[in-house]
MMTF fields as JSON, N, C-alpha, C and O atoms, coordinates in Angstrom:
{
  "mmtfVersion": "1.0.0",
  "mmtfProducer": "UNKNOWN",
  "numBonds": 139,
  "numAtoms": 140,
  "numGroups": 35,
  "numChains": 1,
  "numModels": 1,
  "chainsPerModel": [1],
  "groupsPerChain": [35],
  "chainIdList": ["A"],
  "bondAtomList": [4, 2, 8, 6, 12, 10, 16, 14, 20, 18, 24, 22, 28, 26, 32, 30, 36, 34, 40, 38, 44, 42, 48, 46, 52, 50, 56, 54, 60, 58, 64, 62, 68, 66, 72, 70, 76, 74, 80, 78, 84, 82, 88, 86, 92, 90, 96, 94, 100, 98, 104, 102, 108, 106, 112, 110, 116, 114, 120, 118, 124, 122, 128, 126, 132, 130, 136, 134],
  "bondOrderList": [1, 1, 1, 1, 1, 1, 1, 1, 1, 1, 1, 1, 1, 1, 1, 1, 1, 1, 1, 1, 1, 1, 1, 1, 1, 1, 1, 1, 1, 1, 1, 1, 1, 1],
  "groupList": [{"groupName": "ASN", "atomNameList": ["N", "CA", "C", "O"], "elementList": ["N", "C", "C", "O"], "formalChargeList": [0, 0, 0, 0], "bondAtomList": [1, 0, 2, 1, 3, 2], "bondOrderList": [1, 1, 2], "singleLetterCode": "N", "chemCompType": "L-PEPTIDE LINKING"}, {"groupName": "GLN", "atomNameList": ["N", "CA", "C", "O"], "elementList": ["N", "C", "C", "O"], "formalChargeList": [0, 0, 0, 0], "bondAtomList": [1, 0, 2, 1, 3, 2], "bondOrderList": [1, 1, 2], "singleLetterCode": "Q", "chemCompType": "L-PEPTIDE LINKING"}, {"groupName": "LYS", "atomNameList": ["N", "CA", "C", "O"], "elementList": ["N", "C", "C", "O"], "formalChargeList": [0, 0, 0, 0], "bondAtomList": [1, 0, 2, 1, 3, 2], "bondOrderList": [1, 1, 2], "singleLetterCode": "K", "chemCompType": "L-PEPTIDE LINKING"}, {"groupName": "PRO", "atomNameList": ["N", "CA", "C", "O"], "elementList": ["N", "C", "C", "O"], "formalChargeList": [0, 0, 0, 0], "bondAtomList": [1, 0, 2, 1, 3, 2], "bondOrderList": [1, 1, 2], "singleLetterCode": "P", "chemCompType": "L-PEPTIDE LINKING"}, {"groupName": "GLY", "atomNameList": ["N", "CA", "C", "O"], "elementList": ["N", "C", "C", "O"], "formalChargeList": [0, 0, 0, 0], "bondAtomList": [1, 0, 2, 1, 3, 2], "bondOrderList": [1, 1, 2], "singleLetterCode": "G", "chemCompType": "PEPTIDE LINKING"}, {"groupName": "ALA", "atomNameList": ["N", "CA", "C", "O"], "elementList": ["N", "C", "C", "O"], "formalChargeList": [0, 0, 0, 0], "bondAtomList": [1, 0, 2, 1, 3, 2], "bondOrderList": [1, 1, 2], "singleLetterCode": "A", "chemCompType": "L-PEPTIDE LINKING"}, {"groupName": "ARG", "atomNameList": ["N", "CA", "C", "O"], "elementList": ["N", "C", "C", "O"], "formalChargeList": [0, 0, 0, 0], "bondAtomList": [1, 0, 2, 1, 3, 2], "bondOrderList": [1, 1, 2], "singleLetterCode": "R", "chemCompType": "L-PEPTIDE LINKING"}],
  "groupTypeList": [0, 1, 1, 0, 2, 1, 1, 1, 0, 1, 1, 0, 1, 1, 0, 1, 1, 1, 0, 1, 1, 0, 3, 1, 1, 4, 4, 5, 4, 0, 0, 1, 1, 6, 1],
  "groupIdList": [1, 2, 3, 4, 5, 6, 7, 8, 9, 10, 11, 12, 13, 14, 15, 16, 17, 18, 19, 20, 21, 22, 23, 24, 25, 26, 27, 28, 29, 30, 31, 32, 33, 34, 35],
  "secStructList": [7, 2, 2, 2, 2, 2, 2, 2, 2, 2, 2, 2, 2, 2, 2, 2, 2, 2, 2, 2, 2, 7, 4, 4, 4, 6, 2, 2, 2, 2, 2, 2, 2, 2, 7],
  "xCoordList": [0.834, 0.0, 0.874, 0.589, 1.916, 2.791, 3.408, 3.467, 3.863, 4.499, 3.476, 3.765, 2.299, 1.255, 0.94, 0.722, 0.914, 0.61, 1.696, 1.397, 2.944, 4.043, 3.947, 4.146, 3.642, 3.533, 2.384, 2.51, 1.282, 0.134, 0.455, 0.095, 1.128, 1.52, 2.448, 2.32, 3.384, 4.324, 3.581, 3.846, 2.653, 1.887, 1.047, 0.93, 0.466, -0.329, 0.529, 0.083, 1.741, 2.633, 2.972, 2.985, 3.246, 3.56, 2.368, 2.526, 1.17, -0.028, -0.237, -0.613, -0.001, -0.157, 0.831, 0.49, 2.053, 3.057, 2.604, 2.729, 2.078, 1.626, 0.438, 0.308, -0.424, -1.556, -1.053, -1.594, -0.046, 0.496, 1.162, 1.113, 1.782, 2.496, 1.529, 1.757, 0.454, -0.45, -1.889, -2.768, -2.154, -3.526, -4.464, -5.648, -3.94, -4.789, -5.297, -6.272, -4.676, -5.085, -6.065, -6.45, -6.459, -7.373, -6.718, -7.285, -5.539, -4.74, -5.483, -5.285, -6.328, -6.993, -7.807, -7.735, -8.565, -9.378, -8.506, -8.815, -7.414, -6.512, -5.914, -5.775, -5.562, -4.96, -5.954, -5.58, -7.196, -8.191, -8.342, -8.524, -8.269, -8.396, -7.192, -7.337, -5.993, -4.793, -4.838, -4.445, -5.317, -5.371, -6.519, -6.761],
  "yCoordList": [-1.199, 0.0, 1.256, 2.212, 1.252, 2.438, 2.709, 3.851, 1.637, 1.818, 2.316, 3.21, 1.741, 2.186, 3.652, 4.401, 4.058, 5.449, 6.367, 7.426, 5.953, 6.768, 6.878, 7.957, 5.76, 5.789, 6.695, 7.448, 6.628, 7.45, 8.929, 9.774, 9.236, 10.619, 11.129, 12.267, 10.285, 10.683, 10.944, 11.934, 10.055, 10.224, 11.497, 12.226, 11.762, 12.968, 14.204, 15.158, 14.201, 15.347, 15.508, 16.627, 14.402, 14.475, 15.015, 15.834, 14.556, 15.011, 16.498, 17.215, 16.963, 18.387, 19.204, 20.274, 18.704, 19.417, 19.496, 20.542, 18.389, 18.387, 19.322, 19.976, 19.386, 20.304, 21.738, 22.527, 22.071, 23.426, 23.698, 24.82, 22.678, 22.869, 22.929, 23.676, 22.15, 22.016, 22.35, 21.503, 23.569, 23.894, 23.889, 23.579, 24.232, 24.337, 22.965, 22.892, 21.888, 20.552, 19.941, 18.778, 20.718, 20.178, 19.052, 17.964, 19.293, 18.25, 17.507, 16.305, 18.203, 17.56, 16.357, 15.283, 16.529, 15.431, 14.282, 13.116, 14.617, 13.58, 12.789, 11.568, 13.492, 12.814, 11.852, 10.756, 12.253, 11.37, 10.107, 9.017, 10.244, 9.071, 8.143, 6.92, 8.736, 7.904, 7.094, 5.928, 7.712, 6.959, 5.972, 5.221],
  "zCoordList": [0.0, 0.0, 0.0, -0.721, 0.793, 0.851, -0.524, -0.98, -1.17, -2.483, -3.503, -4.299, -3.472, -4.382, -4.154, -5.106, -2.907, -2.57, -3.142, -3.693, -3.007, -3.531, -5.041, -5.599, -5.715, -7.167, -7.593, -8.559, -6.887, -7.228, -7.008, -7.828, -5.907, -5.638, -6.723, -7.174, -7.143, -8.183, -9.494, -10.177, -9.838, -11.067, -10.992, -11.977, -9.83, -9.668, -9.89, -10.528, -9.381, -9.571, -11.044, -11.557, -11.73, -13.157, -13.923, -14.828, -13.562, -14.243, -14.024, -14.951, -12.822, -12.536, -13.354, -13.858, -13.488, -14.285, -15.737, -16.374, -16.263, -17.645, -17.821, -18.856, -16.823, -16.896, -17.009, -17.783, -16.261, -16.3, -17.645, -18.15, -18.223, -19.483, -20.66, -21.612, -20.604, -21.74, -21.376, -21.531, -20.895, -20.504, -21.706, -21.57, -22.886, -24.067, -24.501, -25.25, -24.06, -24.46, -23.453, -23.58, -22.47, -21.463, -20.692, -20.585, -20.153, -19.508, -18.407, -18.228, -17.675, -16.533, -17.012, -16.415, -18.068, -18.594, -19.066, -18.824, -19.742, -20.236, -19.076, -19.153, -18.004, -16.861, -16.218, -15.802, -16.139, -15.539, -16.382, -15.84, -17.677, -18.543, -18.379, -18.386, -18.231, -18.102, -16.819, -16.801, -15.743, -14.491, -14.578, -13.632]
}
């Protein structure tokens, strides 16, 4: 569980970074689909 939590936190941070980089692509929706 701890490892899964760390991986999820890391993915969330990456997704947030991509959202900031690509706001015009609607990053939030894309991130939800990837997860």
